[in-house]
C-alpha angles and dihedrals in degrees: 000000000000116000121227132209122195113200125195120192121180103193139012100275091055087047090055095047092046090050089051091052093045088051093055095043089052090051090058087058095226112166094247131146118212130208124174156174101219149105142262098307092059092044090052085065090060092254118151108236113204087198133013118233094227089064095049104032111106130179120216136000098282095053089050089053093048092052105032095113095037 
């Protein structure tokens, strides 16, 4: 059975670290499927992002309230 890893990053530094980890896991040739909420760095690893962080990352209390229901 194929193992699955779901990665959630909230901003660009997490996206960069996650892409580094994904790259190293892929080099080991484990049979793992990745799915993520991330940005360009994760996408550059060929991972399907169900949401892009630039669409869901908000700064401050007011921005969160304005966008809470998308």
